[in-house]
VEXZABA-622079 format. One record per residue (C-alpha): x, y, z; residue number from 0. Coordinates in nm, 2 decimals, decimal comma. Example, Ala and Ser with C-alpha at 12.3 -4.5 7.8 and 13.67 -1.06 7.14 Angstrom:
- 1,23 -0,45 0,78 0
- 1,37 -0,11 0,71 1
END
This chain:
- 1,28 0,90 -0,22 0
- 1,11 1,26 -0,38 1
- 1,02 1,43 -0,08 2
- 1,04 1,76 0,00 3
- 0,88 2,08 0,15 4
- 0,68 2,30 -0,04 5
- 0,71 2,72 0,02 6
- 0,54 2,81 0,34 7
- 0,19 2,94 0,28 8
- 0,00 3,23 0,39 9
- -0,25 3,02 0,55 10
- 0,04 2,79 0,79 11
- 0,29 2,53 0,79 12
- 0,47 2,40 0,47 13
- 0,34 2,14 0,30 14
- 0,51 1,85 0,23 15
- 0,48 1,69 -0,13 16
- 0,55 1,35 -0,25 17
- 0,60 1,14 -0,60 18
- 0,32 0,94 -0,66 19
- 0,31 0,70 -0,97 20
- -0,02 0,61 -1,19 21
- 0,10 0,27 -1,32 22
- -0,05 0,04 -1,56 23
- -0,06 -0,17 -1,90 24
- -0,17 0,01 -2,19 25
- -0,49 0,15 -2,26 26
- -0,59 0,10 -1,86 27
- -0,66 0,45 -1,78 28
- -0,33 0,61 -1,67 29
- -0,37 0,93 -1,87 30
- -0,76 0,95 -1,77 31
- -0,69 0,93 -1,42 32
- -0,40 1,23 -1,41 33
- -0,64 1,43 -1,61 34
- -0,91 1,36 -1,33 35
- -0,76 1,44 -1,03 36
- -0,50 1,69 -1,09 37
- -0,56 2,00 -1,02 38
- -0,37 2,18 -1,23 39
- -0,38 2,13 -1,62 40
- -0,19 1,80 -1,68 41
- 0,10 1,78 -1,87 42
- 0,03 1,51 -2,14 43
- 0,30 1,34 -2,41 44
- 0,00 1,14 -2,59 45
- 0,10 1,06 -2,94 46
- -0,09 0,97 -3,23 47
- -0,05 0,58 -3,25 48
- 0,07 0,49 -3,63 49
- 0,04 0,25 -3,85 50
- 0,43 0,22 -3,79 51
- 0,35 0,06 -3,41 52
- 0,17 -0,22 -3,63 53
- 0,30 -0,56 -3,51 54
- 0,52 -0,41 -3,22 55
- 0,21 -0,26 -2,96 56
- -0,01 -0,54 -2,85 57
- -0,33 -0,36 -2,88 58
- -0,57 -0,66 -2,83 59
- -0,85 -0,55 -2,61 60
- -0,80 -0,17 -2,68 61
- -0,86 -0,15 -3,04 62
- -1,00 0,17 -3,04 63
- -0,81 0,35 -2,91 64
- -0,59 0,61 -3,10 65
- -0,35 0,72 -2,88 66
- -0,08 0,69 -2,66 67
- 0,15 0,81 -2,41 68
- 0,48 0,84 -2,49 69
- 0,66 0,95 -2,18 70
- 0,48 1,05 -1,93 71
- 0,17 1,21 -1,78 72
- 0,19 1,47 -1,51 73
- -0,09 1,59 -1,22 74
- -0,07 1,74 -0,90 75
- -0,31 1,74 -0,62 76
- -0,33 1,85 -0,27 77
- -0,48 1,58 -0,08 78
- -0,51 1,84 0,23 79
- -0,31 2,16 0,35 80
- -0,02 1,95 0,41 81
- -0,01 1,73 0,17 82
- 0,06 1,74 -0,18 83
- 0,10 1,45 -0,44 84
- 0,31 1,49 -0,80 85
- 0,13 1,23 -1,01 86
- 0,30 1,11 -1,31 87
- 0,16 0,85 -1,51 88
- 0,43 0,62 -1,72 89
- 0,35 0,49 -2,10 90
- 0,18 0,17 -2,09 91
- 0,35 0,07 -2,42 92
- 0,60 -0,25 -2,40 93
- 0,83 -0,06 -2,60 94
- 0,85 0,28 -2,36 95
- 0,88 0,11 -2,06 96
- 1,30 0,16 -2,04 97
- 1,11 0,57 -1,87 98
- 1,00 0,34 -1,61 99
- 1,34 0,31 -1,40 100
- 1,33 0,69 -1,39 101
- 0,97 0,77 -1,36 102
- 1,02 0,55 -1,07 103
- 1,33 0,73 -0,90 104
- 1,21 0,86 -0,55 105
- 0,88 0,76 -0,60 106
- 0,68 0,71 -0,29 107
- 0,43 0,47 -0,40 108
- 0,20 0,37 -0,71 109
- -0,16 0,33 -0,79 110
- -0,14 0,00 -1,03 111
- -0,51 0,08 -1,27 112
- -0,63 -0,30 -1,39 113
- -0,88 -0,37 -1,65 114
- -1,07 -0,69 -1,58 115
- -1,11 -0,73 -1,98 116
- -0,73 -0,75 -1,96 117
- -0,56 -0,85 -1,64 118
- -0,28 -1,04 -1,75 119
- -0,15 -0,67 -1,86 120
- -0,15 -0,59 -1,49 121
- 0,12 -0,86 -1,44 122
- 0,44 -0,63 -1,59 123
- 0,37 -0,39 -1,34 124
- 0,30 -0,54 -1,04 125
- 0,59 -0,74 -1,07 126
- 0,79 -0,41 -1,16 127
- 0,66 -0,25 -0,83 128
- 0,72 -0,57 -0,57 129
- 1,08 -0,62 -0,76 130
- 1,15 -0,27 -0,68 131
- 0,96 -0,27 -0,30 132
- 0,77 0,04 -0,39 133
- 0,44 0,02 -0,19 134
- 0,14 0,03 -0,46 135
- -0,23 -0,03 -0,40 136
- -0,45 -0,19 -0,72 137
- -0,72 0,00 -0,86 138
- -1,01 -0,18 -1,07 139
- -1,07 0,07 -1,37 140
- -1,39 0,03 -1,44 141
- -1,50 -0,03 -1,79 142
- -1,83 0,00 -1,93 143
- -1,93 -0,38 -2,02 144
- -1,62 -0,53 -1,78 145
- -1,69 -0,82 -1,62 146
- -1,71 -0,76 -1,25 147
- -1,52 -0,97 -1,01 148
- -1,48 -0,92 -0,62 149
- -1,18 -0,80 -0,48 150
- -1,08 -1,13 -0,35 151
- -1,13 -1,24 -0,65 152
- -0,85 -1,00 -0,82 153
- -0,62 -1,04 -0,51 154
- -0,63 -1,39 -0,63 155
- -0,60 -1,38 -0,98 156
- -0,27 -1,11 -1,02 157
- -0,14 -1,35 -0,71 158
- -0,12 -1,01 -0,50 159
- 0,01 -1,04 -0,06 160
- -0,31 -1,02 0,16 161
- -0,19 -0,65 0,26 162
- -0,17 -0,51 -0,06 163
- -0,52 -0,31 -0,09 164
- -0,70 -0,29 -0,37 165
- -1,03 -0,13 -0,46 166
- -1,27 -0,04 -0,77 167
- -1,21 0,28 -0,91 168
- -1,32 0,46 -1,23 169
- -1,06 0,72 -1,33 170
- -1,31 0,90 -1,52 171
- -1,41 1,01 -1,18 172
- -1,24 1,27 -0,96 173
- -1,40 1,13 -0,61 174
- -1,35 0,81 -0,69 175
- -0,96 0,86 -0,83 176
- -0,86 1,06 -0,51 177
- -1,03 0,73 -0,26 178
- -0,76 0,52 -0,43 179
- -0,48 0,80 -0,40 180
- -0,57 0,79 -0,04 181
- -0,59 0,45 -0,01 182
- -0,28 0,41 -0,12 183
- -0,14 0,73 0,11 184
- -0,28 0,55 0,43 185
- -0,10 0,19 0,30 186
- 0,23 0,37 0,27 187
- 0,16 0,53 0,60 188
- 0,10 0,21 0,77 189
- 0,37 -0,01 0,56 190
- 0,63 0,26 0,72 191
- 0,52 0,17 1,06 192
- 0,42 0,58 1,09 193
END
């Protein structure tokens, strides 16, 4: 598990660092979330979607999307002076899923972003983390014009365990993203019995 101690700061004790994934289907807002929350300029591996992806990539519901993450997004946020999260955004297109195993190596947990206009795109990510016993929460990303569902309706539609946290999340809003990460960390602490 990725968990290390950083160099001491002049302000006091050592900070603990953990690896968190920001995951979900294509076009759910992973790159947007990492950019909104990161306290450093995020590393992005976005490329323009070309005609060569026609017939390979499913753009249903995100026809206006012009770029895609081809490897990962990377950012960092200090939750408090003692805890630093390293954020790794996963690629969403099926053809890049082979990278998920490497990205998940050493991850403490994940925020799975969901889009209520196409909840079915969340199943693969949820299944990925459930099979690997990696704790996760679901952040229902708020898209303009998307249908609203309660957390319980989303839980039922995604067939989630009652303990998995679900919250509304605006991937464009730093405070909203921070709430999702804090919710995940609190859940991981309870899940580990700590």
